[in-house]
LUMTI-325919 format. One record per residue: residue in one letter; x, y, z of N, C-alpha, C in turn. Coordinates in steps of 0.1 Angstrom, whole numbers, plus 5000, padded with zeros to 4 digits. Each point is the difference from the previous one (the first is absolute). Layout:
LUMTI-325919
<code A n.u X n.v Y n.w Z ca.u X ca.v Y ca.w Z c.u X c.v Y c.w Z>
...
***
This chain:
LUMTI-325919
<code M n.u 5106 n.v 9245 n.w 5131 ca.u 5014 ca.v 4998 ca.w 4997 c.u 5002 c.v 4987 c.w 4993>
<code P n.u 5008 n.v 4999 n.w 4990 ca.u 5003 ca.v 4987 ca.w 4993 c.u 5006 c.v 4990 c.w 5010>
<code Q n.u 4995 n.v 4987 n.w 4999 ca.u 5005 ca.v 4989 ca.w 5008 c.u 5010 c.v 4992 c.w 4991>
<code V n.u 5011 n.v 4996 n.w 5007 ca.u 5011 ca.v 4993 ca.w 4993 c.u 5003 c.v 4987 c.w 5008>
<code E n.u 5004 n.v 4990 n.w 4992 ca.u 5006 ca.v 4988 ca.w 5006 c.u 5013 c.v 4997 c.w 4992>
<code I n.u 5011 n.v 4999 n.w 5007 ca.u 5013 ca.v 4998 ca.w 4994 c.u 5006 c.v 4987 c.w 5007>
<code R n.u 5004 n.v 4991 n.w 4991 ca.u 5006 ca.v 4987 ca.w 5006 c.u 5014 c.v 4999 c.w 4996>
<code V n.u 5009 n.v 4998 n.w 5009 ca.u 5014 ca.v 4999 ca.w 4998 c.u 5006 c.v 4987 c.w 5006>
<code R n.u 5011 n.v 4995 n.w 4994 ca.u 5006 ca.v 4988 ca.w 5005 c.u 5009 c.v 5005 c.w 5013>
<code G n.u 4999 n.v 4992 n.w 5010 ca.u 5007 ca.v 5003 ca.w 5012 c.u 4991 c.v 5006 c.w 5011>
<code R n.u 5006 n.v 5001 n.w 5012 ca.u 4992 ca.v 5006 ca.w 5011 c.u 5005 c.v 5013 c.w 5004>
<code I n.u 4991 n.v 5009 n.w 5001 ca.u 5003 ca.v 5014 ca.w 5005 c.u 4994 c.v 5001 c.w 5014>
<code D n.u 5008 n.v 5005 n.w 5009 ca.u 4996 ca.v 5001 ca.w 5014 c.u 4989 c.v 5011 c.w 5001>
<code E n.u 4991 n.v 4998 n.w 5009 ca.u 4989 ca.v 5010 ca.w 5001 c.u 5004 c.v 5014 c.w 5004>
<code Q n.u 5012 n.v 5001 n.w 5005 ca.u 5005 ca.v 5014 ca.w 5004 c.u 5002 c.v 5009 c.w 4988>
<code W n.u 5000 n.v 4994 n.w 4988 ca.u 5002 ca.v 5008 ca.w 4988 c.u 4987 c.v 5006 c.w 4994>
<code S n.u 4989 n.v 4997 n.w 5006 ca.u 4987 ca.v 5004 ca.w 4995 c.u 4999 c.v 5015 c.w 4998>
<code D n.u 5004 n.v 5008 n.w 5009 ca.u 4999 ca.v 5015 ca.w 4999 c.u 5009 c.v 5004 c.w 4988>
<code W n.u 5012 n.v 4995 n.w 4999 ca.u 5009 ca.v 5004 ca.w 4989 c.u 4995 c.v 4996 c.w 4987>
<code L n.u 4991 n.v 4990 n.w 4999 ca.u 4994 ca.v 4995 ca.w 4988 c.u 4986 c.v 5005 c.w 4998>
<code G n.u 4998 n.v 5012 n.w 5003 ca.u 4987 ca.v 5007 ca.w 4998 c.u 4989 c.v 4996 c.w 5009>
<code G n.u 5003 n.v 4994 n.w 5012 ca.u 4990 ca.v 4996 ca.w 5009 c.u 4993 c.v 4988 c.w 4996>
<code L n.u 5005 n.v 4992 n.w 4990 ca.u 4993 ca.v 4988 ca.w 4996 c.u 5001 c.v 4989 c.w 5011>
<code T n.u 4990 n.v 4992 n.w 5000 ca.u 5000 ca.v 4988 ca.w 5009 c.u 5008 c.v 4989 c.w 4994>
<code L n.u 5009 n.v 4994 n.w 5008 ca.u 5008 ca.v 4989 ca.w 4996 c.u 4996 c.v 4987 c.w 5005>
<code E n.u 4998 n.v 4990 n.w 4991 ca.u 4996 ca.v 4987 ca.w 5004 c.u 5010 c.v 4990 c.w 4994>
<code H n.u 5003 n.v 4989 n.w 5007 ca.u 5009 ca.v 4990 ca.w 4995 c.u 4992 c.v 4988 c.w 4996>
<code T n.u 5004 n.v 4994 n.w 4989 ca.u 4994 ca.v 4988 ca.w 4995 c.u 5008 c.v 4988 c.w 5003>
<code D n.u 4995 n.v 4988 n.w 4998 ca.u 5007 ca.v 4987 ca.w 5002 c.u 5010 c.v 4998 c.w 4989>
<code Q n.u 5000 n.v 5008 n.w 4989 ca.u 5009 ca.v 4998 ca.w 4989 c.u 5012 c.v 5009 c.w 5001>
<code D n.u 5003 n.v 5005 n.w 5013 ca.u 5011 ca.v 5010 ca.w 5002 c.u 4998 c.v 5012 c.w 4992>
<code E n.u 4988 n.v 5006 n.w 5000 ca.u 4997 ca.v 5012 ca.w 4993 c.u 4994 c.v 5010 c.w 5009>
<code T n.u 5000 n.v 5013 n.w 4997 ca.u 4994 ca.v 5010 ca.w 5008 c.u 4989 c.v 5007 c.w 4991>
<code L n.u 4988 n.v 5001 n.w 5005 ca.u 4989 ca.v 5007 ca.w 4994 c.u 4999 c.v 5014 c.w 5006>
<code L n.u 5001 n.v 5010 n.w 4992 ca.u 4999 ca.v 5014 ca.w 5005 c.u 4986 c.v 5005 c.w 4995>
<code S n.u 4991 n.v 5005 n.w 5009 ca.u 4987 ca.v 5004 ca.w 4995 c.u 4996 c.v 5012 c.w 5008>
<code G n.u 4991 n.v 5008 n.w 4993 ca.u 4994 ca.v 5012 ca.w 5006 c.u 4998 c.v 5011 c.w 4990>
<code A n.u 4997 n.v 5012 n.w 5005 ca.u 4997 ca.v 5011 ca.w 4991 c.u 5012 c.v 5009 c.w 4998>
<code L n.u 5002 n.v 5004 n.w 4988 ca.u 5010 ca.v 5010 ca.w 4997 c.u 4994 c.v 5012 c.w 4993>
<code L n.u 5005 n.v 5012 n.w 5002 ca.u 4994 ca.v 5012 ca.w 4996 c.u 4999 c.v 5001 c.w 4985>
<code D n.u 5010 n.v 4996 n.w 4992 ca.u 5000 ca.v 5001 ca.w 4986 c.u 5010 c.v 4991 c.w 4994>
<code Q n.u 5002 n.v 5001 n.w 4986 ca.u 5009 ca.v 4992 ca.w 4993 c.u 5015 c.v 5003 c.w 5004>
<code S n.u 5002 n.v 5013 n.w 5003 ca.u 5014 ca.v 5004 ca.w 5005 c.u 5004 c.v 4992 c.w 5012>
<code A n.u 4990 n.v 4999 n.w 5010 ca.u 5003 ca.v 4993 ca.w 5012 c.u 5003 c.v 4985 c.w 4997>
<code L n.u 4992 n.v 4994 n.w 4991 ca.u 5003 ca.v 4986 ca.w 4996 c.u 5014 c.v 4999 c.w 4994>
<code Y n.u 5004 n.v 5009 n.w 4991 ca.u 5014 ca.v 4999 ca.w 4995 c.u 5010 c.v 5002 c.w 5011>
<code G n.u 4997 n.v 5008 n.w 5010 ca.u 5010 ca.v 5002 ca.w 5011 c.u 5001 c.v 4987 c.w 5008>
<code V n.u 4990 n.v 4993 n.w 5002 ca.u 5000 ca.v 4987 ca.w 5007 c.u 5008 c.v 4990 c.w 4992>
<code L n.u 4997 n.v 4999 n.w 4987 ca.u 5007 ca.v 4991 ca.w 4991 c.u 5015 c.v 5003 c.w 4999>
<code T n.u 5003 n.v 5012 n.w 5000 ca.u 5014 ca.v 5004 ca.w 5000 c.u 5007 c.v 4995 c.w 5013>
<code K n.u 4994 n.v 5002 n.w 5011 ca.u 5006 ca.v 4995 ca.w 5013 c.u 5002 c.v 4985 c.w 5000>
<code L n.u 4990 n.v 4993 n.w 4995 ca.u 5001 ca.v 4985 ca.w 4999 c.u 5011 c.v 4996 c.w 4991>
<code R n.u 5002 n.v 5007 n.w 4989 ca.u 5011 ca.v 4998 ca.w 4991 c.u 5013 c.v 5002 c.w 5007>
<code D n.u 5001 n.v 5012 n.w 5007 ca.u 5012 ca.v 5003 ca.w 5007 c.u 5004 c.v 4990 c.w 5011>
<code L n.u 4990 n.v 4993 n.w 5006 ca.u 5002 ca.v 4990 ca.w 5009 c.u 5005 c.v 4987 c.w 4994>
<code G n.u 4999 n.v 4999 n.w 4987 ca.u 5005 ca.v 4988 ca.w 4992 c.u 4989 c.v 4989 c.w 5000>
<code L n.u 4988 n.v 5003 n.w 5003 ca.u 4989 ca.v 4990 ca.w 5000 c.u 4995 c.v 4998 c.w 4986>
<code S n.u 4996 n.v 4987 n.w 4998 ca.u 4994 ca.v 4996 ca.w 4987 c.u 4985 c.v 5003 c.w 5000>
<code L n.u 4996 n.v 5008 n.w 4991 ca.u 4986 ca.v 5004 ca.w 4999 c.u 4992 c.v 4988 c.w 4993>
<code L n.u 4990 n.v 4995 n.w 5006 ca.u 4992 ca.v 4989 ca.w 4995 c.u 4987 c.v 5004 c.w 4993>
<code A n.u 4993 n.v 5010 n.w 5007 ca.u 4987 ca.v 5004 ca.w 4994 c.u 4996 c.v 5014 c.w 5006>
<code V n.u 4993 n.v 5007 n.w 4992 ca.u 4994 ca.v 5013 ca.w 5004 c.u 4986 c.v 5000 c.w 4996>
<code K n.u 4991 n.v 5003 n.w 5009 ca.u 4985 ca.v 5001 ca.w 4997 c.u 4995 c.v 5013 c.w 5005>
<code C n.u 4994 n.v 5008 n.w 4991 ca.u 4994 ca.v 5013 ca.w 5004 c.u 4985 c.v 5000 c.w 4997>
<code E n.u 4993 n.v 5005 n.w 5010 ca.u 4985 ca.v 5001 ca.w 4999 c.u 4996 c.v 5015 c.w 4998>
<code G n.u 4988 n.v 5002 n.w 4995 ca.u 4995 ca.v 5013 ca.w 4997 c.u 4998 c.v 5008 c.w 5013>
<code T n.u 4997 n.v 5013 n.w 4998 ca.u 4998 ca.v 5009 ca.w 5011 c.u 4985 c.v 5001 c.w 5003>
<code E n.u 4997 n.v 5005 n.w 5012 ca.u 4986 ca.v 5002 ca.w 5004 c.u 4997 c.v 5015 c.w 5002>
<code D n.u 4989 n.v 5005 n.w 4995 ca.u 4996 ca.v 5014 ca.w 5002 c.u 4997 c.v 5002 c.w 5015>
<code S n.u 5008 n.v 5009 n.w 5006 ca.u 4999 ca.v 5002 ca.w 5015 c.u 4986 c.v 5005 c.w 5004>
<code E n.u 4993 n.v 5008 n.w 4991 ca.u 4987 ca.v 5005 ca.w 5004 c.u 4989 c.v 4990 c.w 4998>
<code S n.u 5000 n.v 4993 n.w 4989 ca.u 4989 ca.v 4991 ca.w 4997 c.u 5002 c.v 4986 c.w 5005>
<code G n.u 5013 n.v 4996 n.w 5002 ca.u 5004 ca.v 4987 ca.w 5004 c.u 4999 c.v 4990 c.w 4989>
<code V n.u 4998 n.v 5005 n.w 4988 ca.u 4999 ca.v 4991 ca.w 4988 c.u 5013 c.v 4999 c.w 4993>
<code G n.u 5004 n.v 4987 n.w 4998 ca.u 5013 ca.v 4998 ca.w 4992 c.u 4998 c.v 5002 c.w 4986>
<code D n.u 5010 n.v 5004 n.w 4993 ca.u 4999 ca.v 5003 ca.w 4985 c.u 5004 c.v 4987 c.w 4992>
<code N n.u 5005 n.v 4990 n.w 5007 ca.u 5004 ca.v 4987 ca.w 4994 c.u 5011 c.v 5002 c.w 4989>
<code T n.u 5007 n.v 5011 n.w 5001 ca.u 5011 ca.v 5003 ca.w 4990 c.u 5013 c.v 4994 c.w 5006>
<code P n.u 5007 n.v 4992 n.w 4993 ca.u 5012 ca.v 4995 ca.w 5005 c.u 5010 c.v 5011 c.w 5002>
<code W n.u 5008 n.v 4999 n.w 5010 ca.u 5010 ca.v 5011 ca.w 5002 c.u 5013 c.v 4993 c.w 5004>
<code P n.u 5011 n.v 5004 n.w 4995 ca.u 5002 ca.v 5009 ca.w 4989 c.u 5000 c.v 4993 c.w 4986>
<code G n.u 4998 n.v 4987 n.w 5000 ca.u 5000 ca.v 4993 ca.w 4987 c.u 4997 c.v 4986 c.w 5003>
<code P n.u 5004 n.v 4991 n.w 4991 ca.u 4997 ca.v 4986 ca.w 5002 c.u 5008 c.v 4994 c.w 5011>
<code D n.u 4994 n.v 4989 n.w 5006 ca.u 5007 ca.v 4993 ca.w 5011 c.u 5011 c.v 4992 c.w 4993>
<code V n.u 5011 n.v 4999 n.w 5007 ca.u 5012 ca.v 4993 ca.w 4994 c.u 5004 c.v 4989 c.w 5009>
<code D n.u 5002 n.v 4988 n.w 4995 ca.u 5005 ca.v 4989 ca.w 5007 c.u 5013 c.v 4996 c.w 4994>
<code F n.u 5011 n.v 5004 n.w 5007 ca.u 5013 ca.v 4998 ca.w 4996 c.u 5005 c.v 4986 c.w 5001>
<code S n.u 4994 n.v 4992 n.w 5009 ca.u 5004 ca.v 4987 ca.w 5002 c.u 4998 c.v 4991 c.w 4988>
<code S n.u 4990 n.v 5003 n.w 4992 ca.u 4997 ca.v 4992 ca.w 4988 c.u 5005 c.v 5006 c.w 4987>
<code G n.u 5004 n.v 5012 n.w 5001 ca.u 5005 ca.v 5007 ca.w 4988 c.u 4989 c.v 5005 c.w 4991>
<code H n.u 4988 n.v 5000 n.w 5004 ca.u 4988 ca.v 5005 ca.w 4992 c.u 4993 c.v 5011 c.w 5007>
<code L n.u 4995 n.v 5009 n.w 4992 ca.u 4991 ca.v 5010 ca.w 5005 c.u 4986 c.v 4994 c.w 5001>
<code E n.u 4993 n.v 5004 n.w 5011 ca.u 4986 ca.v 4995 ca.w 5002 c.u 4990 c.v 5009 c.w 4993>
***
């Protein structure tokens, strides 16, 4: 399954984890929340991003990693679903 990391400004209480796709929520010293974990597909990612938007949170960064073949355990090193985006700097990575 693809692994994602999403960074938003503000703090999201851990009780929202299930509603946000079961992602793990961590708070940083910069008053940000890092959401991380596996999502089924790009549609699930868009669903989480929509929920964050609906909460009025500022999106700072999205990082997506490739998938792993469940039978061989070998990753394909293909970025999913596209380039990592750092919204805090205004540049695509």
